C-alpha positions as CSV (number, residue, x, y, z in Angstrom):
1,M,-212.8,71.2,-73.1
2,S,-212.9,68.0,-75.1
3,K,-209.1,67.6,-74.6
4,I,-209.6,67.9,-70.8
5,L,-212.3,65.2,-71.0
6,D,-210.1,63.0,-73.1
7,N,-207.3,63.3,-70.5
8,S,-209.7,62.6,-67.7
9,G,-210.9,59.5,-69.5
10,R,-207.4,58.2,-69.8
11,I,-206.7,58.8,-66.1
12,V,-209.9,56.9,-65.2
13,L,-209.0,54.0,-67.5
14,C,-205.5,53.9,-66.0
15,G,-206.9,53.8,-62.5
16,V,-209.3,51.0,-63.4
17,A,-206.4,49.0,-65.0
18,V,-204.2,49.5,-61.9
19,C,-207.1,48.2,-59.7
20,L,-207.7,45.2,-61.9
21,I,-203.9,44.3,-62.0
22,S,-203.5,44.8,-58.2
23,A,-206.5,42.6,-57.6
24,C,-204.6,39.6,-58.9
25,D,-202.4,39.6,-55.8
26,W,-205.2,40.6,-53.4
27,T,-206.0,38.2,-50.6
28,W,-209.0,37.9,-48.3
29,P,-208.5,39.4,-44.8
30,A,-207.7,36.8,-42.1
31,T,-211.1,37.4,-40.5
32,L,-212.7,35.9,-43.7
33,Q,-210.3,32.9,-43.8
34,P,-211.0,31.2,-40.5
35,G,-208.5,28.5,-39.5
36,G,-210.4,27.3,-36.4
37,I,-213.9,26.8,-35.0
38,V,-213.9,30.1,-33.0
39,A,-212.9,32.2,-36.1
40,S,-215.4,30.3,-38.2
41,Q,-218.2,31.1,-35.8
42,Q,-217.1,34.8,-35.7
43,R,-217.2,35.0,-39.5
44,H,-220.7,33.4,-39.4
45,L,-221.9,36.1,-37.0
46,L,-220.3,38.8,-39.1
47,A,-222.1,37.5,-42.2
48,L,-225.4,37.3,-40.5
49,A,-225.1,40.9,-39.1
50,I,-224.1,42.3,-42.5
51,T,-227.0,40.5,-44.2
52,L,-229.5,41.8,-41.7
53,M,-228.3,45.3,-42.0
54,L,-228.5,45.2,-45.8
55,I,-232.2,44.5,-45.4
56,V,-232.5,48.2,-44.4
57,A,-229.5,49.6,-46.3
58,I,-230.4,48.3,-49.8
59,P,-234.0,49.6,-49.9
60,V,-232.9,53.0,-48.5
61,F,-230.3,53.5,-51.3
62,A,-232.8,52.1,-53.9
63,M,-235.5,54.5,-52.8
64,C,-233.1,57.5,-52.8
65,A,-232.2,56.8,-56.4
66,A,-235.9,56.1,-57.3
67,F,-237.2,59.3,-55.6
68,A,-234.5,61.4,-57.2
69,W,-235.4,60.1,-60.6
70,Y,-239.1,60.2,-60.3
71,Y,-239.3,63.7,-58.8
72,R,-236.8,65.2,-61.2
73,A,-237.7,68.6,-62.6
74,A,-238.3,67.1,-66.1
75,N,-241.0,64.7,-64.9
76,T,-244.2,66.6,-65.1
77,K,-246.2,63.6,-64.1
78,A,-244.8,63.6,-60.5
79,T,-247.3,64.7,-58.0
80,Y,-246.5,68.0,-56.3
81,A,-247.8,68.1,-52.7
82,P,-246.2,70.9,-50.8
83,D,-248.7,70.6,-47.9
84,W,-248.2,66.9,-47.3
85,D,-246.6,66.2,-44.0
86,Y,-247.6,62.7,-42.6
87,S,-248.2,59.1,-43.7
88,L,-249.1,56.4,-41.2
89,P,-247.8,53.5,-43.3
90,I,-244.4,55.2,-43.8
91,D,-244.2,56.1,-40.1
92,V,-245.0,52.5,-39.2
93,M,-242.4,51.2,-41.6
94,I,-239.5,53.4,-40.5
95,W,-240.1,52.5,-36.9
96,L,-241.1,48.8,-37.0
97,V,-238.4,47.6,-39.5
98,P,-235.4,49.0,-37.6
99,T,-236.9,47.9,-34.3
100,A,-237.3,44.4,-35.5
101,L,-233.8,44.5,-37.0
102,I,-232.3,45.6,-33.6
103,A,-234.2,42.9,-31.8
104,V,-232.9,40.2,-34.1
105,L,-229.3,41.5,-34.0
106,G,-229.5,41.8,-30.2
107,S,-230.6,38.2,-30.0
108,L,-227.8,37.0,-32.2
109,V,-225.2,38.9,-30.2
110,W,-226.6,37.3,-27.0
111,I,-226.5,33.8,-28.4
112,F,-223.0,34.1,-29.9
113,S,-221.6,35.9,-26.8
114,H,-222.4,32.8,-24.8
115,R,-221.5,30.3,-27.6
116,L,-218.1,32.0,-28.0
117,D,-217.4,32.7,-24.3
118,P,-213.5,32.7,-24.2
119,Y,-213.7,30.9,-20.8
120,K,-215.7,28.1,-22.3
121,E,-213.7,25.0,-23.2
122,L,-214.0,23.7,-26.7
123,Q,-215.5,20.2,-27.2
124,S,-212.8,17.9,-28.6
125,R,-211.6,14.4,-28.2
126,G,-207.9,15.5,-28.1
127,K,-206.1,16.3,-24.9
128,T,-205.9,20.0,-24.2
129,L,-202.6,21.7,-24.4
130,E,-202.2,24.4,-21.7
131,V,-200.0,27.4,-22.3
132,E,-199.4,30.3,-19.9
133,V,-199.0,33.7,-21.5
134,I,-197.3,36.8,-20.0
135,A,-197.4,40.2,-21.7
136,E,-194.2,42.2,-21.4
137,D,-192.9,45.5,-22.8
138,W,-193.1,44.9,-25.8
139,K,-193.1,41.1,-26.4
140,W,-195.0,38.0,-25.4
141,L,-193.7,35.2,-23.2
142,F,-195.2,31.7,-23.6
143,L,-194.7,29.1,-20.9
144,Y,-195.4,25.4,-21.6
145,P,-195.9,23.7,-18.2
146,E,-196.3,20.2,-19.7
147,Q,-193.1,20.5,-21.8
148,G,-191.2,22.6,-19.3
149,I,-190.0,25.2,-21.9
150,A,-190.5,28.9,-22.4
151,V,-190.6,30.8,-25.7
152,V,-190.6,34.5,-26.6
153,N,-192.7,35.7,-29.5
154,E,-193.7,32.3,-30.9
155,L,-196.7,30.2,-30.1
156,V,-196.6,26.7,-31.5
157,F,-199.2,23.9,-30.8
158,P,-200.4,20.6,-32.3
159,S,-203.3,21.2,-34.8
160,D,-205.1,18.0,-33.5
161,R,-205.2,19.3,-29.9
162,P,-207.4,22.2,-28.5
163,L,-205.4,25.0,-27.0
164,T,-206.1,26.6,-23.6
165,L,-204.4,29.9,-22.9
166,K,-204.0,31.4,-19.4
167,L,-203.0,35.1,-19.7
168,T,-201.7,37.9,-17.5
169,S,-199.6,40.9,-17.8
170,D,-196.3,42.0,-16.2
171,T,-196.8,45.6,-17.5
172,V,-199.7,47.7,-18.6
173,M,-202.9,46.4,-20.1
174,N,-202.5,44.5,-23.4
175,S,-205.0,42.9,-25.8
176,F,-204.2,39.5,-27.1
177,D,-205.4,38.7,-30.6
178,I,-204.6,36.0,-33.2
179,Q,-206.0,36.8,-36.6
180,G,-207.7,33.9,-38.5
181,L,-207.7,31.7,-35.4
182,G,-210.2,33.6,-33.5
183,G,-210.4,35.3,-30.1
184,Q,-209.4,38.6,-28.7
185,I,-209.1,39.1,-25.0
186,Y,-207.6,41.7,-22.7
187,V,-204.6,40.9,-20.6
188,M,-204.2,42.8,-17.3
189,A,-201.7,42.9,-14.5
190,G,-202.9,41.1,-11.3
191,M,-205.7,39.4,-13.2
192,Q,-205.9,36.1,-15.2
193,T,-208.0,35.8,-18.3
194,Q,-208.5,32.7,-20.4
195,L,-208.9,31.8,-24.1
196,H,-209.7,28.5,-25.7
197,L,-208.8,28.0,-29.4
198,S,-208.3,25.2,-31.9
199,A,-207.1,24.8,-35.5
200,Y,-208.8,22.9,-38.3
201,A,-205.5,21.9,-39.8
202,P,-201.8,22.8,-39.7
203,G,-201.3,26.4,-40.7
204,E,-199.6,29.7,-39.8
205,F,-201.2,32.7,-38.2
206,S,-200.3,36.2,-37.0
207,G,-200.7,37.3,-33.4
208,R,-200.2,40.7,-31.8
209,N,-201.2,43.2,-29.1
210,V,-204.0,45.4,-30.4
211,Q,-204.1,47.6,-27.3
212,F,-201.8,50.7,-27.5
213,S,-199.2,50.2,-24.8
214,G,-196.4,52.6,-25.5
215,E,-193.4,53.1,-27.7
216,G,-192.9,49.5,-28.9
217,F,-196.5,48.8,-29.5
218,S,-196.3,48.6,-33.3
219,K,-193.7,45.8,-33.1
220,Q,-195.4,43.7,-30.4
221,H,-196.4,40.8,-32.6
222,F,-195.7,37.1,-32.6
223,A,-195.8,34.1,-34.9
224,V,-198.4,31.4,-34.4
225,R,-198.0,27.9,-35.9
226,A,-200.4,24.9,-35.7
227,I,-198.4,21.9,-36.7
228,D,-198.6,18.1,-36.7
229,A,-198.0,16.2,-33.5
230,G,-194.7,14.8,-34.7
231,E,-193.5,18.2,-35.8
232,F,-194.5,19.6,-32.4
233,D,-192.5,17.0,-30.5
234,A,-189.5,17.8,-32.7
235,W,-190.0,21.5,-32.0
236,V,-190.1,20.8,-28.3
237,R,-186.8,18.8,-28.5
238,R,-185.2,21.6,-30.4
239,A,-186.3,24.2,-27.9
240,K,-184.8,22.0,-25.1
241,T,-181.4,22.3,-26.8
242,S,-181.3,26.0,-26.2
243,P,-178.5,27.3,-24.0
244,Y,-180.7,29.8,-22.3
245,L,-182.4,29.3,-18.9
246,L,-185.2,31.5,-17.7
247,D,-184.1,31.8,-14.1
248,A,-184.7,34.8,-11.8
249,A,-181.9,36.8,-13.4
250,G,-182.9,35.8,-16.9
251,Y,-186.5,36.9,-16.3
252,A,-185.4,40.2,-14.8
253,A,-183.5,40.9,-18.0
254,L,-186.4,39.8,-20.2
255,R,-189.0,42.0,-18.5
256,R,-187.1,45.2,-19.3
257,P,-188.7,47.2,-22.1
258,S,-187.3,46.0,-25.5
259,T,-188.6,46.0,-29.0
260,A,-188.3,43.7,-32.0
261,V,-187.1,40.8,-29.8
262,P,-186.3,37.7,-32.0
263,V,-187.9,34.3,-31.2
264,T,-186.1,33.0,-28.1
265,Y,-186.2,29.5,-26.6
266,Y,-185.5,28.7,-23.0
267,T,-184.8,25.1,-22.1
268,T,-186.4,25.6,-18.7
269,Y,-188.0,28.3,-16.6
270,Q,-188.9,28.9,-12.9
271,R,-191.8,26.7,-11.9
272,G,-194.7,28.9,-10.8
273,L,-193.5,31.9,-12.7
274,F,-197.0,32.7,-14.1
275,D,-198.5,32.6,-10.6
276,Q,-195.6,34.8,-9.2
277,V,-196.2,37.4,-11.9
278,L,-200.0,37.2,-11.2
279,A,-199.5,37.7,-7.4
280,R,-196.9,40.5,-7.8
281,Y,-199.6,43.1,-8.6
282,M,-201.9,41.9,-5.8
283,A,-199.4,43.4,-3.3
284,P,-199.6,47.0,-2.1
285,P,-198.0,49.4,-4.7
286,D,-195.2,50.4,-2.4
287,M,-194.1,46.7,-2.0
288,R,-194.1,45.9,-5.7
289,P,-190.7,45.5,-7.4
290,Q,-190.1,48.1,-10.1
291,P,-188.6,47.1,-13.5
292,S,-185.6,48.9,-14.8
293,V,-186.4,51.4,-17.6
294,T,-183.1,50.5,-19.5
295,T,-183.9,49.0,-22.8
296,A,-182.2,45.7,-23.3
297,T,-182.8,43.0,-25.8
298,P,-182.4,39.5,-24.2
299,P,-180.2,37.0,-26.0
300,G,-182.2,35.0,-28.4
301,V,-182.2,32.3,-31.1
302,Q,-183.6,33.6,-34.3
303,H,-186.2,31.1,-35.6
């Protein structure tokens, strides 16, 4: 028996050692490392909610341990009252405390829901950069009206300018999310949603679709980079040297289902493409053009 306990002790010690070693490379989740004002406010709300819930959780666990210890079989001083069935103070406590907690949490959710309204523009002295976003199977297309370029699976913007995103889908419903920058919003065909974001400083983030949308869902992610204004201008100039044009034929090929599409730059695209995609699904179903189901990866420039 002692040999079994010794072996179990070694296993436990090895497990603790592995956990301590692996903790050296452990990093905080992106939600806890906000890179912008929206993500920072979301983290603040999360911290407040957890703190308030611990007001109930910690006493409950403490009382469970205290009651188990006090009313143990070996404690002969514990009062034995088999006929006891009601206590007004306890009844008041178990109803009033959770009720007050729910009221406070509800108020916080109400306040932050309006404060973090995705349609609400962020206050900033910089000029807003507008980007139009189209969800495809299974990739993201970003249109830059001011710069006249289009990019697949990469969102780049100056860190000193607020970012305004107009989003729609040319396929099933998607959910647009950028971890660490803040904001998650649904993207639907025939509808336009909006999202306003900003970055504190240059940095890199990860974006993806968090709404299951079929076979290529797991690979539908994109790179997000907030960079200096000078670097952004250089990035735009580099994109304009791309040999690819997003004309009608190019877009028809792009919207075919495809996975793991590399970052692709288009030196120009059809003006009004976003509005055309938006209007396509407002027509009767029998008049909508149907995309080919043939999987094809568009030509791209690996970034």
